[in-house]
N, C-alpha and C positions, 0 to 999 in steps of 0.2 A: 918231289919234295916241295918245289915252288908252288905247285897247284894245291897241295895240302895246306901250306901256310896261307895261301890266298883264301882258301875255303874257311880256314879257322878265323882269319881276320873278318871275313864277311859275317860269320856267325857271331863273333864278338860285337861287331858294329850293330848287328840286328838286335842283340840282347840289350845293348846300350840304348838304342832307339826305343825299344819296348819299355825299358826301365824309366826312360825319360817321360814317355807318354803316361805310364802308370803313375809316376810322381805328379805329373800335371793334373791327371784325373783326380788323384787324392786331394791335391790342393784346391781344385774346384769344388770337390765335395765338402771340404772343410769350410770354404767360403760360403757355400750354400747353407750349411748348418748354422753358421754365424748369422747370416741374414734372417733365417727362419727364427732364430732365438731372439734377435733384436725386434722383429715384427711382433712376436708373441709378447715381449715386454711392453711394446707400444700399445697393443690391444689391452693388456692388463691395466696399464695406466689410464687409458681412456675409460675402461669400465669402472675403475675406482673413482675417476672424476665424476662419471654419471651417477654413481651411487652417492657420492658426497653431495652433489647438487640435489638429488632427491631427498636426502636426509635433511639438508638445510631448508628445503621447501616445506617439508613436513613439520620441522621444528618451528618455522616461522608461523605456520598455520596454527599450531598448538599455542604459541605465544599470543597470537591475535585473538583466538577464541577465549583463552584464559583472561585476556585483558577485557574482553567484552563482558564476560561473566563477572569479573571483578568490578568493573564499572557499574554493572547493573546492581550488584550487591551494595555498592556504596550509596546508591540512591535510596536504599531503605534506611529508616531511622535506626541508629545504633543505640541499643539499650544497655545500660551499664548493669552488669551482673552484681547484685547486692546480696551479701551473706546476711543471715539473721542477726549477727552481732553488729554489723554496720547499720542495719535497719534500726536496731535498738538505739545505737549512738545518735543517729539522725533524729529519732523521735525525742530523745532526751534533750538534744541541743535545741530543737524547735520549742520544746516546752520551757526550757530555762531562759531562753533569750527574752528579755522584757520587750513588750510592744506597747505602743500608745494607741488607744482607740478614740477616734474623734466622736464627739457627741452627735447622735443622729439628727439629721436635719429634715424638716418636713417641708415638702414643696407643694405649692398649690396646684391642684389638678388643672390642666390646660382646658380651656373652654372649647366648644365645638368650632371647627374650622368653617369659615364662611365660604359657601359655594357660590362662585361668581356666575358661572355659566352652567346652569343645571341641565340644559339640553345638549351639552357637548360631551362626547365620549372620547377619551384619550386612550389610545392603544399603542403599545410599543411593539415594534417588529424588527427583525434583523436585516430587512431589505426594504427597498423602495419600490413602489408600484410603477411599472413601466408604462402602463396605459389603463385608462378607465373605460375604454371602448370594449364591450363584450365581444365584438367581432374581431378584435385585433389583440386582445390580451391572452397570453398563454402562460404567464408566470403565476405562482401561488400568491405572491404579495398583492398583485392587482386583483385577483379573484377574491381575496379576503374582503376587499372594499366592494367589488361588484356584487357579490352575493348579498350584501346588506343594502344595496342601492336599487338594483333592478329585480323585477319579478320574472318568473318563468311560467310556462303553461302548467307544468307539474314540477314537483320537487320531492326530495327525500324527507323522511320524517326522522330527524336526528341522525344517528349513525347507521341506521338500517338502510342498506343500499339494495334491498330486495323488494321493497314496497315503494310505490309512488303515491303521492298525495296531491290533490288539486291545489292550484295556486291562481293563475289567471284563467285556467280552464276549470269549469265546475264539474264536468264529466267528459268522458271520451269513450269511443268504441272503435273496434277494429273489424274490417270485413273478413269474410271466411278465407279469402285467398291471402290475407295479410298485407295487401297492397294499398288499401285505403284506410286512413285514420281520420275519424271525425271528432273534432273538439267543440264543445259548447263553451263559449267565452263568458266570463263574468261581466256583468253590466256595472256601469257607474265608475269605470276606470279611465284615467287619462293616459294617453301615450306620451312619449318623451317630448314631443313637440307641442303638447298642450291640447291636442284634439282628442275627441272620444276614441277609445280603443276599439278597433274593428278587426275583422279577419284579414283585411288588406295589410294592416300593420304586421301581422304575424308572417304573411307571405314575404313582405318587404324585408323583415328581419332575417328570415332564413336565406333569402337570395343574397342579401348583403354579406352574410357569413361565407357563402360559397364563392362570391366574387373576390372577397378579400383574402 
């Protein structure tokens, strides 16, 4: 009998232990479910925040673009929309309002303006000439003056840049291999230093451009 009682006690204790472990396992499972639920809620909140930020950014962009379009529209002159009846009223008002007209005055025609310096040409430009030295000038404003002061061997005829016309050279020829150019210079020309214009002056001018 004692052994049977002892066996029954052991069985009961074992059941109690198993029940306790089962309860603990269930509690852990419930806690884990709660943690998963909380993490899902956090993820959902983060996603909603991200969506809100994107929505705010898009709305801000729409407002900015709308402001630009509106600002551009305001730059245009606003014309008042006039109905036919309003147009008639304005016409009548303009016709009825009395006005005073001054007597026409006759002015004496101005005489011809006296030209003091007939040999001086005045030209307006948007910039200043940096240099009047053909070998050192590379800006348009300088060359506007240089083109009217210095002569070249050949030049363009007007706006045509496909044909060349003689200036300081009366004629020229090119060798068959294209390496030798022969220019015949115009006579009776003075160089910049006052001496008679020669082929040496042409060579000097080209060398000076290369050196500078």
